[in-house]
C-alpha positions, 0 to 999 in steps of 0.5 A, a space after each residue: 471551431 469546436 472539436 468533435 473528439 469525445 472528452 478523453 478517460 481518466 485512470 486512476 493508476 496505482 503507482 505500486 509502493 516505489 520501485 518503477 517496475 512494480 508498477 502492472 502492466 496495464 498502468 505502464 501501458 496506460 502512461 505510454 499513451 498518455 496525453 497528461 499525466 498528474 503524479 503525486 510526487 510527494 509520494 511517487 517515485 518521479 521514475 514512474 512518469 519516465 514510461 509517459 511519451 514525449 511531450 506529454 503534459 506532466 504535473 506534480 500534484 504535491 502542492 494542489 488542492 482537491 479542487 485544483 487537482 479535478 479541475 486539472 483533470 477535467 481540463 485534460 480529459 477534454 483535451 487528451 484520450 488518456 489521461 493518468 492520475 499516478 498515485 502511490 499504491 494502490 488508489 482505493 487505500 489512502 488515496 481519496 479516490 471517490 473524492 476525485 471521481 464525484 467531480 469527474 462523473 458530474 462533469 460527464 468524465 469517463 474514469 476507471 482504476 487501475 490497482 497497485 501493489 500496496 507499501 503492506 505487501 512490498 514491506 513484507 516482501 522486503 523483510 522477506 515475511 508473510 503476512 499469514 501463517 497456518 493456524 497463527 493467523 489468517 487476518 490482516 488488518 490494514 490501518 492507521 492511528 488516529 492523527 489529524 484524520 480521526 479513526 471511526 467508533 470502534 476502529 482504535 488501534 487497541 480494539 483492532 490489536 485485541 484480535 491479535 492478527 497481522 497488523 499493517 499500520 500505514 501513516 503512523 511513523 510519526 506516531 509510534 509511541 501511539 502505536 506502542 501504548 496501543 499494543 500494550 494496552 491490548 494485551 500484546 507483550 513488551 518483547 514482540 517482534 514489529 517490522 518498520 520498512 521505510 520506503 520499501 521497494 524504493 532503489 537505494 533508498 529502502 531500510 528495514 528495521 527490526 525490533 520489539 514493542 518495547 525498543 523499536 521507537 529508539 530504533 527508528 528514531 536512531 535511523 531517522 525514520 520519520 516518513 513514509 514507512 509501514 508499521 508492522 506488528 504480526 504473530 507470524 514475524 520471524 517465522 523462517 526462524 522458528 523451530 516448529 512450523 504447521 504446514 499448508 493443507 493445500 501442499 500437504 502430502 496427507 491432504 486430498 484435493 480436487 487435484 491430487 489425492 493424499 498419499 498413504 503415510 503422513 509427511 514424517 
């Protein structure tokens, strides 16, 4: 006997950086009504799957190939109304999203994406730092160092670092020496601050390492930081302790915008 039920929808949900509380409300609701969940066990804290209902099919994907994952999702969607692929951070950032959605589309299945908090934002939040500052940098570059996955021409870290903006460097902690070399080659000073955050937001597992281009590798080695770490190089690091800071125009009393008129006297 053939079921007349339409196939379900596969939801690619960003689990965020690690803390289960940082998943979005929409992501949690989808987990709570899911019939099947495929989660990235090597990256996503298993606590996030605790939102799934009793009887939900839960599968860890860390030992699966792309083809095995897409076959699992297709099969699950033919049996359940809501299927969740739970990914670390945001599904669209280093997440093989398009590689997985193409087979679903070819199979005639509906899919959608729920964004998640990136570890880049979580790392800066953990350290109490900001990605941008007025007249210091207004640009954030999310990138990585070439490893087994090569970088496209023009996206070498040395070329990107030449812009002197905030660099959030993913998937590169084992290549920290290459990060040091690229920054120095781009003209950054050896004493420029560097931030490394391992497992940002993970309860009881987060580590924050502050150093300079010169000594950050040694500090990370001393703390045994070898995986799941965000590297941040930015001219904004340490701004909380600066003597002088340029004010944001939006909140400056001498600045007029549609919700507030400027005061006559500038801020002292």
